[in-house]
C-alpha positions as CSV (number, residue, x, y, z in Angstrom):
1,M,0.6,5.8,16.3
2,L,4.2,4.8,16.5
3,K,4.6,5.2,12.6
4,N,3.0,8.7,12.7
5,Q,5.1,9.7,15.7
6,K,8.2,8.6,13.8
7,E,7.3,10.6,10.7
8,F,6.8,13.6,12.9
9,L,10.1,13.2,14.6
10,K,11.9,12.7,11.3
11,H,10.5,16.0,10.1
12,K,11.6,17.7,13.3
13,I,15.0,16.1,13.6
14,L,15.8,17.1,10.0
15,G,16.1,20.6,11.3
16,F,19.3,19.6,13.0
17,G,20.1,16.3,11.2
18,L,20.9,17.7,7.8
19,I,21.5,21.3,8.7
20,F,24.1,23.9,7.8
21,C,24.5,27.6,8.3
22,L,26.3,29.8,5.9
23,L,27.9,32.4,8.3
24,I,28.6,35.8,7.0
25,L,30.8,37.6,9.5
26,G,31.9,41.2,9.2
27,T,30.8,43.7,6.6
28,R,29.8,43.3,3.0
29,G,30.8,45.8,0.2
30,F,27.6,45.9,-1.8
31,C,24.1,44.6,-1.1
32,F,22.3,43.1,-4.1
33,A,18.8,41.5,-4.0
34,E,20.1,38.2,-2.9
35,D,22.1,39.9,-0.1
36,K,19.0,41.3,1.5
37,I,19.2,40.6,5.2
38,V,16.2,38.5,6.4
39,A,17.3,37.9,10.0
40,I,19.7,38.9,12.7
41,V,20.9,36.3,15.1
42,N,23.1,37.9,17.8
43,N,26.1,39.2,15.9
44,D,25.4,37.3,12.8
45,I,23.0,37.8,9.9
46,I,21.1,35.5,7.5
47,T,20.4,36.8,4.0
48,Q,18.3,35.7,1.1
49,R,21.5,34.3,-0.5
50,D,21.9,32.0,2.6
51,L,18.4,30.7,2.1
52,N,19.1,29.9,-1.6
53,S,22.5,28.5,-0.7
54,F,21.0,26.1,1.8
55,L,18.7,24.6,-0.8
56,N,21.5,24.3,-3.4
57,F,23.7,22.6,-0.8
58,M,20.9,20.2,0.1
59,R,20.4,19.5,-3.6
60,V,24.1,18.4,-3.9
61,Q,23.8,16.3,-0.7
62,F,20.5,14.6,-1.7
63,S,21.7,13.8,-5.3
64,K,22.9,10.4,-3.9
65,Q,19.4,9.2,-2.9
66,H,17.2,11.2,-5.3
67,Q,17.2,12.3,-8.9
68,G,15.1,14.4,-11.3
69,K,11.5,15.3,-10.1
70,E,12.0,13.3,-7.0
71,L,15.0,15.4,-6.0
72,E,13.2,18.7,-6.7
73,S,10.2,17.6,-4.7
74,K,12.5,16.8,-1.8
75,I,14.1,20.2,-2.0
76,Q,10.8,22.1,-2.3
77,S,9.5,20.3,0.8
78,M,12.5,21.8,2.8
79,R,11.3,25.4,1.9
80,I,8.7,25.0,4.7
81,D,10.0,26.7,7.9
82,L,13.4,27.2,6.2
83,L,14.2,30.5,7.9
84,T,13.4,29.0,11.3
85,R,15.7,26.2,10.7
86,L,18.5,28.5,9.7
87,I,18.0,30.6,12.8
88,E,18.3,27.5,14.9
89,D,21.4,26.4,13.1
90,Q,22.9,29.8,13.7
91,L,22.2,29.5,17.4
92,I,23.6,25.9,17.6
93,L,26.7,27.0,15.7
94,Q,27.3,30.0,17.9
95,E,27.1,27.6,20.9
96,A,29.6,25.3,19.4
97,K,32.0,28.2,18.9
98,K,31.5,29.3,22.5
99,S,32.3,25.8,23.6
100,D,35.4,25.8,21.6
101,V,34.5,22.6,19.7
102,K,37.2,21.2,17.5
103,I,36.7,19.2,14.2
104,D,39.2,16.8,12.8
105,E,39.9,18.0,9.3
106,N,40.0,14.3,8.2
107,R,36.3,14.1,8.9
108,I,35.7,17.1,6.6
109,E,37.8,15.4,3.8
110,A,35.9,12.1,4.3
111,K,32.6,13.8,4.0
112,M,33.7,15.8,0.9
113,A,35.0,12.5,-0.7
114,E,31.6,10.9,0.1
115,I,29.7,13.7,-1.8
116,K,32.1,13.6,-4.8
117,H,31.6,9.8,-5.0
118,N,28.1,10.5,-6.1
119,Y,29.4,11.9,-9.3
120,P,31.0,9.9,-12.2
121,T,33.9,12.4,-12.4
122,N,35.4,15.4,-10.6
123,A,34.6,17.5,-13.6
124,E,30.9,16.6,-13.2
125,F,31.0,17.4,-9.5
126,Q,32.6,20.8,-10.3
127,K,30.0,21.5,-13.0
128,D,27.1,20.8,-10.7
129,I,28.3,22.9,-7.7
130,K,29.0,25.7,-10.1
131,K,25.5,25.4,-11.4
132,Q,24.3,25.7,-7.8
133,G,26.3,28.9,-7.3
134,L,28.7,27.1,-5.0
135,T,32.5,26.4,-4.8
136,E,34.4,23.5,-3.3
137,A,35.4,25.9,-0.5
138,D,31.7,26.6,0.2
139,I,31.0,22.9,0.4
140,E,33.9,22.4,2.9
141,S,32.7,25.4,5.0
142,K,29.2,24.0,5.2
143,I,30.4,20.5,6.1
144,R,32.6,22.0,8.9
145,D,29.6,23.9,10.2
146,Q,27.5,20.7,10.1
147,L,30.2,18.7,12.1
148,L,30.4,21.5,14.6
149,M,26.7,21.5,15.2
150,F,26.6,17.7,15.3
151,T,29.4,17.7,17.9
152,V,28.0,20.3,20.2
153,V,24.5,18.6,20.1
154,D,26.3,15.3,20.9
155,Q,28.1,16.9,23.9
156,K,25.2,18.9,25.2
157,I,22.3,16.5,24.6
158,R,22.8,13.1,22.9
159,S,25.5,11.9,25.3
160,R,23.3,12.7,28.3
161,I,20.2,10.8,27.3
162,Q,19.4,7.4,28.9
163,I,16.6,5.0,28.2
164,R,15.9,2.5,30.9
165,P,14.9,-1.1,30.1
166,D,11.6,-0.6,31.9
167,E,10.7,2.4,29.7
168,V,11.1,0.0,26.7
169,T,9.0,-2.7,28.3
170,T,6.3,-0.2,29.3
171,F,6.1,1.3,25.8
172,F,5.7,-2.3,24.3
173,E,3.0,-3.2,26.8
174,R,1.0,-0.1,26.1
175,N,1.2,-0.2,22.3
176,P,0.7,-3.9,21.3
177,K,-1.0,-3.1,18.0
178,E,2.0,-1.1,16.9
179,F,4.1,-4.4,17.0
180,Q,2.5,-6.7,14.6
181,S,4.5,-7.9,11.5
182,Q,3.0,-7.1,8.1
183,E,1.8,-9.8,5.7
184,S,4.8,-11.1,3.7
185,R,4.9,-12.9,0.4
186,E,7.2,-15.8,-0.4
187,L,8.3,-15.6,-4.0
188,T,10.3,-17.5,-6.6
189,V,12.0,-15.1,-8.8
190,V,13.2,-16.3,-12.3
191,S,15.4,-14.1,-14.5
192,L,16.4,-14.5,-18.2
193,E,18.6,-12.4,-20.5
194,N,16.5,-12.9,-23.7
195,E,13.0,-11.5,-24.1
196,D,11.8,-14.2,-26.5
197,Q,13.1,-16.9,-24.1
198,A,11.3,-15.1,-21.2
199,K,8.0,-15.2,-23.0
200,S,8.4,-18.8,-24.0
201,F,9.4,-19.7,-20.5
202,Y,6.3,-17.9,-19.1
203,F,4.1,-19.7,-21.6
204,D,5.4,-23.1,-20.5
205,L,4.9,-22.3,-16.8
206,K,1.3,-21.1,-17.4
207,V,0.4,-24.4,-19.2
208,G,1.6,-26.4,-16.1
209,K,5.2,-27.4,-16.9
210,K,7.4,-27.7,-13.8
211,L,10.1,-25.2,-13.0
212,T,12.6,-28.0,-12.2
213,D,12.1,-29.4,-15.7
214,L,12.2,-26.0,-17.5
215,A,15.5,-25.3,-15.7
216,A,17.2,-28.0,-17.8
217,I,15.9,-26.3,-21.0
218,Y,16.2,-22.5,-20.4
219,P,19.3,-20.5,-19.2
220,I,17.5,-19.2,-16.1
221,T,18.6,-17.8,-12.7
222,V,16.4,-18.7,-9.8
223,N,16.2,-16.9,-6.5
224,K,13.9,-16.9,-3.5
225,L,12.4,-13.6,-2.1
226,N,10.5,-12.8,1.0
227,A,8.6,-9.5,0.2
228,V,6.9,-7.0,2.6
229,R,5.1,-4.1,1.2
230,G,7.0,-0.8,1.5
231,E,10.2,-2.4,2.8
232,G,13.0,-2.2,0.1
233,L,11.3,-3.5,-3.1
234,R,11.5,-1.3,-6.2
235,K,8.1,0.2,-6.9
236,E,7.5,-1.5,-10.2
237,I,8.3,-4.9,-8.6
238,E,6.1,-4.3,-5.6
239,E,3.2,-3.4,-7.9
240,I,3.6,-6.8,-9.7
241,V,4.1,-9.1,-6.8
242,F,1.3,-7.7,-4.5
243,K,-1.3,-8.2,-7.3
244,L,-0.4,-11.9,-7.7
245,P,-2.9,-14.5,-6.4
246,L,-1.5,-17.5,-4.5
247,E,0.6,-19.6,-6.9
248,G,0.2,-16.9,-9.5
249,I,2.8,-16.3,-12.2
250,S,3.6,-12.8,-13.5
251,E,4.3,-12.0,-17.1
252,P,7.9,-11.2,-17.9
253,S,9.0,-7.7,-16.8
254,E,12.1,-6.0,-18.1
255,I,14.2,-4.5,-15.4
256,E,17.7,-3.1,-16.2
257,G,18.1,-5.2,-19.2
258,K,17.0,-8.5,-17.8
259,Y,13.5,-10.2,-17.9
260,Y,12.0,-11.2,-14.5
261,I,9.1,-13.6,-13.8
262,F,7.6,-13.7,-10.3
263,I,5.9,-16.7,-8.8
264,L,3.9,-16.4,-5.5
265,D,4.6,-19.5,-3.5
266,G,3.0,-18.5,-0.3
267,L,1.6,-15.9,2.1
268,V,2.8,-15.4,5.7
269,S,0.1,-13.8,7.9
270,P,0.8,-11.0,10.3
271,K,1.7,-12.0,13.8
272,Q,2.2,-10.3,17.2
273,L,5.9,-9.6,17.6
274,S,7.7,-10.3,20.9
275,L,9.5,-7.7,23.0
276,G,12.8,-9.3,22.1
277,E,12.1,-8.8,18.3
278,V,11.3,-5.1,18.7
279,K,13.2,-3.8,21.7
280,D,16.0,-2.3,19.6
281,K,13.4,-0.4,17.5
282,I,11.5,0.8,20.6
283,Y,14.8,2.0,22.2
284,S,15.8,4.0,19.1
285,Y,12.4,5.5,18.9
286,L,12.3,6.5,22.6
287,F,15.9,7.8,22.3
288,E,15.1,10.1,19.4
289,K,11.8,11.2,21.0
290,K,13.6,12.2,24.2
291,M,16.4,13.8,22.3
292,Q,14.0,16.0,20.4
293,E,12.3,17.1,23.6
294,E,15.6,18.0,25.1
295,M,16.7,19.6,21.9
296,T,13.7,21.8,22.0
297,K,14.2,22.8,25.7
298,W,17.9,23.6,24.9
299,L,17.1,25.7,21.9
300,D,14.4,27.6,23.9
301,E,16.9,28.4,26.6
302,I,19.5,29.6,24.0
303,R,16.8,31.7,22.3
304,K,15.9,33.4,25.7
305,K,19.5,34.6,26.0
306,S,19.9,35.6,22.3
307,Y,18.9,38.5,20.2
308,V,16.9,37.2,17.2
309,K,15.1,39.6,14.8
310,I,13.4,38.5,11.6
311,L,13.3,41.2,8.9
312,Q,11.7,39.1,6.1
313,N,8.3,40.4,5.0
């Protein structure tokens, strides 16, 4: 239940966690296909260009964590309810401006530097944003809008939320099955630089030679690893180690120019976690849940006082 609720919250919170709104104030000279107005929010408008610009900006931001097909899949998933998100962003941004929220320009520069750091050179950065139909000034404007929204949400909602210790305890007591550790695998990880040596080393292990003896013969690096499914392991490594039987030895696998052999030393069974072990996680979950509830109420109140008209077919 907790996992499903967290995934739901992640999806909902994304609406104001990675949001921006491209404001268009005043009049426009000519109206092309992309400039078609799709929504009016009080005195501001949202156009088809804004919808496309949102996705392009997110593509630039997500390029740090995702590439290729994975990046495009992430972007496509954001098309769902996109107009609703942009309307909410516009309302939040308008509230920020009413509240006279100020943003330190150093924060904008720092965020811009963080985005540029994802690229090997500034030329590559400029090439990519140009391909997305953006300029550096566009990026800075969107970052400023993000920070304005984050700040007003912090002032109006986040800073006012409190989670009492008894709420954490009650949640723990009512959901004991949610707080069991997963099975973990204790592994010895051996790496070698040479493929032929890795194959020979693997053969020697399989015929029963001891690792300590082989360490005197082969140029190996040995590390210990405690692995839990779905928690930080590369996909190709996870597929290998979770197929191993106890004391099993994997064949050499090439990963980034090195050859790795995994030995399953032991299994650690799931156990019931104590309140002390999970209280911080519960606190964070309850905080975000309450914040989302308050966020929804706040946006509903703003909407009631606002003029919002959707023109998109």
